[in-house]
C-alpha positions in Angstrom: -68.1 46.9 18.3 -64.9 46.1 20.2 -64.3 48.2 23.3 -61.2 48.4 25.5 -61.0 49.6 29.1 -58.5 49.4 31.9 -58.7 48.0 35.5 -57.4 50.3 38.3 -54.1 48.5 38.2 -53.6 49.0 34.5 -54.7 45.6 33.1 -56.2 46.1 29.6 -59.7 44.6 29.2 -61.0 44.1 25.7 -64.8 43.5 25.3 -66.6 42.3 22.2 -70.3 42.0 22.7 -72.1 39.3 20.6 -75.7 39.8 21.9 -77.1 37.2 19.5 -75.3 34.4 21.4 -76.3 32.6 24.6 -72.6 32.0 25.5 -69.6 33.9 26.6 -65.8 33.4 26.6 -63.3 34.8 29.0 -59.5 34.7 28.6 -56.7 35.9 30.9 -53.5 36.4 28.8 -50.1 36.6 30.4 -47.1 37.7 28.2 -44.7 35.0 29.3 -43.8 31.6 27.8 -40.8 29.4 27.1 -39.0 32.2 25.1 -38.7 34.1 28.3 -36.8 31.3 30.1 -33.2 30.2 30.2 -31.5 26.8 29.9 -31.8 26.2 33.7 -35.5 27.0 34.2 -36.8 25.9 30.8 -40.4 24.7 31.4 -41.2 26.9 34.4 -43.9 28.9 32.6 -45.7 25.6 31.8 -45.3 24.4 35.4 -47.1 27.6 36.6 -49.9 27.0 34.1 -50.4 23.5 35.6 -50.2 24.6 39.2 -52.9 27.2 39.0 -55.4 24.4 38.7 -54.1 22.5 41.8 -56.0 24.2 44.5 -56.5 27.6 46.2 -57.2 28.8 49.7 -60.9 28.2 49.2 -61.1 25.5 46.5 -59.4 22.1 46.0 -58.4 21.1 42.5 -61.5 18.9 42.3 -63.7 21.7 43.4 -62.4 23.9 40.6 -63.2 21.2 38.1 -66.6 20.4 39.7 -67.7 24.0 39.9 -67.1 24.5 36.1 -68.8 21.2 35.4 -71.8 22.1 37.5 -72.5 25.1 35.2 -71.7 23.1 32.1 -68.6 25.2 31.3 -65.1 24.5 30.0 -62.0 25.8 31.8 -58.6 25.2 30.5 -55.2 26.8 29.8 -52.1 26.5 27.5 -48.6 27.7 27.4 -46.9 28.8 24.2 -43.4 30.2 23.4 -44.5 33.8 24.0 -47.6 33.7 26.2 -49.8 31.7 28.7 -53.6 31.8 28.4 -56.2 30.7 30.9 -59.8 30.7 29.6 -63.3 29.7 30.3 -66.3 29.2 28.0 -69.8 29.0 29.4 -73.4 30.1 29.1 -73.7 33.8 29.4 -75.6 33.5 32.7 -72.7 31.7 34.3 -69.9 34.1 33.2 -69.7 35.7 36.7 -69.0 32.2 38.2 -66.2 31.6 35.7 -64.6 35.0 36.5 -64.7 34.2 40.2 -63.0 30.8 39.7 -60.2 32.2 37.5 -59.7 35.1 39.8 -59.3 32.7 42.7 -56.8 30.7 40.8 -54.7 33.8 40.0 -54.8 35.3 43.4 -55.0 32.4 45.9 -53.3 29.4 44.4 -51.5 27.5 47.2 -48.6 25.7 45.3 -48.5 23.1 48.0 -45.2 21.1 48.0 -46.9 17.7 47.8 -49.1 18.8 44.9 -46.1 20.5 43.3 -44.0 17.4 43.3 -46.9 15.3 42.0 -47.6 17.7 39.2 -44.0 17.6 38.1 -44.4 13.9 37.6 -47.5 14.6 35.5 -45.6 17.0 33.3 -42.8 14.5 32.8 -45.5 12.0 31.6 -46.6 14.8 29.2 -43.1 15.2 27.9 -42.9 11.5 27.3 -46.2 11.6 25.5 -44.9 14.3 23.1 -41.7 12.3 22.7 -43.8 9.4 21.5 -45.5 11.6 18.9 -43.2 11.8 15.8 -45.3 14.6 14.3 -44.7 16.8 17.3 -41.1 15.8 17.8 -40.0 16.4 14.2 -41.3 20.0 14.5 -40.0 20.7 18.0 -36.5 19.4 17.4 -36.2 21.3 14.1 -37.0 24.6 15.8 -34.6 23.8 18.7 -31.8 23.2 16.2 -32.3 26.1 13.8 -32.6 28.5 16.8 -29.7 26.8 18.5 -29.4 27.7 22.3 -31.9 30.6 21.9 -34.9 30.5 24.2 -37.3 30.7 21.2 -36.1 27.2 20.3 -36.7 25.8 23.7 -39.4 23.2 24.2 -42.4 24.6 25.9 -42.6 21.8 28.4 -38.9 21.9 29.2 -36.8 18.8 29.6 -37.4 16.1 32.2 -34.2 17.2 33.8 -35.1 20.9 34.1 -38.6 20.0 35.3 -37.3 17.7 38.0 -34.8 20.3 39.2 -37.2 23.2 39.4 -38.1 24.1 43.0 -41.3 25.5 44.4 -39.5 28.7 45.5 -38.2 29.2 42.0 -41.7 28.9 40.6 -43.1 31.4 43.1 -40.3 33.9 42.3 -40.9 33.5 38.6 -44.6 34.0 38.9 -44.1 37.1 41.1 -41.9 38.6 38.5 -44.0 37.8 35.4 -47.6 37.6 36.5 -48.1 41.3 36.9 -50.6 43.7 35.5 -48.2 45.2 33.0 -47.9 41.8 31.3 -51.6 40.9 31.3 -54.7 41.3 29.1 -58.2 40.2 29.8 -60.5 39.4 26.8 -64.2 38.9 27.0 -66.5 38.0 24.0 -70.1 36.9 23.8 -73.3 37.9 25.4 -72.7 40.0 28.6 -73.4 43.3 30.3 -70.2 45.2 30.1 -70.4 47.3 33.2 -71.4 44.4 35.4 -68.5 42.3 34.0 -66.1 45.2 34.4 -67.0 45.4 38.1 -66.4 41.7 38.6 -63.1 41.8 36.8 -62.0 44.7 39.0 -63.0 42.8 42.1 -61.1 39.6 41.0 -58.1 41.0 39.1 -57.8 44.7 40.1 -55.3 43.8 42.9 -52.8 42.0 40.7 -49.6 43.9 41.4 -47.8 46.0 38.8 -44.3 45.1 37.7 -41.7 45.2 34.9 -43.2 44.9 31.4 -41.7 41.9 29.6 -40.3 42.7 26.1 -39.8 40.2 23.4 -36.4 38.4 23.4 -33.6 39.5 21.1 -34.1 37.9 17.6 -32.3 34.5 17.3 -29.9 33.7 14.5 -31.2 31.1 12.0 -28.8 28.2 11.6 -29.6 25.9 8.7 -29.5 22.3 10.0 -30.3 18.7 9.4 -31.7 16.8 12.4 -32.2 13.0 12.4 -33.7 10.8 15.1 -34.1 7.1 14.9 -37.5 6.0 16.2 -39.3 2.6 15.9 -42.4 3.7 14.1 -44.0 2.6 10.7 -43.8 6.0 8.9 -40.9 8.4 8.4 -41.8 11.9 9.6 -40.3 14.8 7.6 -40.3 18.5 8.5 -38.6 21.1 6.2 -38.2 24.7 7.3 -37.2 28.0 5.8 -36.5 31.2 7.7 -39.6 33.4 7.4 -41.3 36.5 8.7 -42.2 37.7 12.2 -45.8 37.4 13.3 -46.7 41.0 12.6 -44.5 41.5 9.6 -45.8 43.5 6.6 -45.7 40.4 4.4 -48.0 38.3 6.6 -50.9 38.5 4.2 -48.7 37.4 1.3 -47.5 34.4 3.4 -51.1 33.5 4.1 -51.9 33.4 0.4 -48.7 31.5 -0.5 -49.3 28.9 2.2 -52.9 28.3 1.1 -51.9 27.7 -2.5 -48.7 25.8 -1.7 -49.8 23.4 1.1 -52.5 24.8 3.3 -55.6 23.0 2.0 -56.7 19.8 0.1 -56.6 21.7 -3.2 -53.1 22.9 -2.6 -50.2 22.0 -4.9 -48.5 19.8 -2.2 -51.6 17.8 -1.5 -52.8 17.4 -5.1 -49.4 16.5 -6.5 -47.7 14.5 -3.8 -50.7 12.7 -2.3 -53.4 12.7 -5.0 -51.4 12.4 -8.2 -48.3 10.5 -7.1 -49.7 8.7 -4.0 -46.5 9.1 -2.1 -48.0 10.2 1.3 -51.2 10.2 3.3 -50.4 13.4 5.2 -48.6 16.5 3.7 -49.1 20.2 4.4 -47.4 23.5 5.0 -47.8 26.1 7.8 -46.2 29.2 9.1 -44.7 29.4 12.6 -44.2 33.1 13.3 -43.2 34.9 16.6 -42.5 38.5 17.7 -38.8 38.3 16.7 -38.5 35.4 14.2 -40.5 33.0 12.0 -40.3 29.8 10.0 -42.2 28.4 7.1 -42.7 24.6 7.6 -43.6 21.7 5.4 -44.6 18.4 7.0 -45.1 15.0 5.6 -45.4 11.4 6.8 -44.5 8.5 4.5 -43.1 5.1 4.1 -39.3 5.5 4.6 -38.7 4.3 1.0 -40.7 7.3 -0.3 -38.5 9.9 1.3 -36.4 10.8 -1.8 -39.3 11.2 -4.2 -41.3 13.2 -1.7 -38.5 15.6 -1.0 -37.6 16.0 -4.7 -41.2 16.8 -5.6 -41.6 19.3 -2.7 -38.6 21.2 -4.1 -39.9 20.9 -7.6 -43.2 22.5 -6.6 -41.3 25.3 -4.8 -39.1 26.0 -7.8 -42.1 26.1 -10.1 -43.7 28.8 -7.9 -40.4 30.7 -7.8 -40.0 30.5 -11.6 -43.6 30.8 -12.8 -45.6 32.1 -9.9 -49.2 31.0 -9.2 -52.2 31.1 -11.5 -55.0 33.6 -11.4 -57.4 30.8 -10.6 -55.3 29.7 -7.7 -55.1 33.2 -6.3 -58.9 33.7 -6.6 -59.7 30.4 -5.0 -57.3 30.7 -2.1 -58.6 34.3 -1.3 -62.1 33.0 -1.1 -61.0 30.1 1.1 -59.2 32.5 3.4 -62.1 34.9 3.5 -64.5 32.0 4.4 -62.2 30.7 7.1 -61.9 34.2 8.6 -65.6 34.9 8.6 -66.6 31.5 10.0 -63.9 31.6 12.6 -65.2 35.1 13.6 -68.6 33.7 14.6 -67.8 32.0 17.9 -67.2 33.7 21.2 -64.1 31.6 22.0 -62.5 32.5 18.7 -63.2 36.2 19.1 -61.9 36.1 22.7 -58.7 34.4 21.5 -58.1 36.7 18.5 -58.7 39.9 20.5 -56.6 38.8 23.5 -53.6 37.9 21.4 -53.9 41.1 19.4 -54.0 43.3 22.4 -51.2 41.4 24.2 -48.7 41.5 21.3 -49.8 44.4 19.1 -51.8 46.7 21.4 -54.7 47.1 19.0 -57.1 45.0 17.0 -57.3 45.0 13.2 -60.9 44.8 12.1 -62.0 41.7 10.1 -63.0 43.8 7.1 -59.5 45.3 7.0 -57.8 41.9 7.1 -60.0 40.6 4.3 -59.2 43.7 2.3 -55.4 43.1 2.9 -55.7 39.5 1.7 -57.7 40.5 -1.4 -55.0 43.1 -2.3 -52.2 40.4 -2.5 -51.0 40.0 -6.1 -49.5 37.0 -8.0 -46.3 38.9 -8.3 -46.0 39.5 -4.6 -46.5 35.8 -3.9 -43.7 35.0 -6.4 -41.4 37.5 -4.9 -42.0 36.2 -1.4 -41.1 32.7 -2.6 -38.0 34.0 -4.2 -37.0 35.9 -1.1 -37.6 33.3 1.5 -37.7 29.8 0.0 -34.0 29.6 -0.6 -32.7 26.1 -0.9 -29.3 27.1 0.3 -30.8 28.0 3.7 -33.3 25.2 4.1 -33.4 23.0 7.2 -34.7 19.4 7.5 -35.7 17.1 10.3 -36.4 13.4 10.1 -37.9 11.2 12.8 -38.6 7.5 12.2 -37.2 4.2 11.0 -34.1 5.4 9.0 -32.6 2.0 8.3 -31.7 1.8 4.6 -33.0 5.3 3.9 -31.0 7.2 1.3 -30.1 10.5 2.9 -27.0 11.4 0.9 -27.4 14.6 -1.0 -31.0 15.0 0.2 -30.9 18.8 -0.1 -28.9 18.9 -3.4 
């Protein structure tokens, strides 16, 4: 049974007891990410995420790592376009220690100038690492181009130039504005005693100041585009995108079913036709990329450059077949069972429950029970899937991104 409470400063805390476990997961969610930035400070949310691990008034960076290792736990964080999450997973008996460490990081991080400059260098290395990953690059650059100049299209890490130019004072000002109780949710799942944990959370996070609540950015305009980047790699990486629904849109369950049938699993039409039957690619799949104010439906494939034309042609043929003839009853039944299994199995770990509850409370303000989600998925019809495809998979508004060795590749009329 999920229970929500509030700290004295207004931070929402969501508890989900799982007493049959020997572990617990804790997440601190902050509603700020790259979509809250501007062209000058792009990457600043990600810098803050890094710097909270670089030492406090009572712990060095190594001591933070050592204390979690000493209890056999995992502590980490990530920045996304719309939020930043700091989390710890440990045995239930060590949860109080994890709370103390994360509380210290939030309240007492030093942001020393020397550490700050060094960490910017680490982030620049991280940017280079992603630039060397065509699968990441082909996705990131497509989003940047279709949401041209809008913060939702910004790279989460920022550019090397914006990272280099960001100052310590700018980071501290940004954190003061955004890391406030009105923009935070704490999520706890696993085996714990709720009242004891609530007291510890109050002690460690109850003094986080209040501030202005951050609302989602204005919706970006979708600009159909073709992006091409030459890169000396063996395979050509392809990403196709269509404008799609927002993360909490009414059609999200229809999209889940469509994605599963179309390209979300090894028995999907994309995988079975383009990889198994035609042998044109090793990797091909589809996925949704939805946010509070906009969304995209993506198709990714990696192939020998000479296979680009037949791969793209067959992707569009599969889409047109779904739009014209819909999906079969067998496909619908199989994918619903797959989705149900994934949901139930994913629901059985403390970390997954902590993540799901934290995101839901941060962006929606309430949690949809698993049984209701499964019921919504089961209610999706073949006709709804077909109408969704007709509505959103419009070839006139498709976008495409290519990264790889493009020498001799026939790109003329690729989308015709």
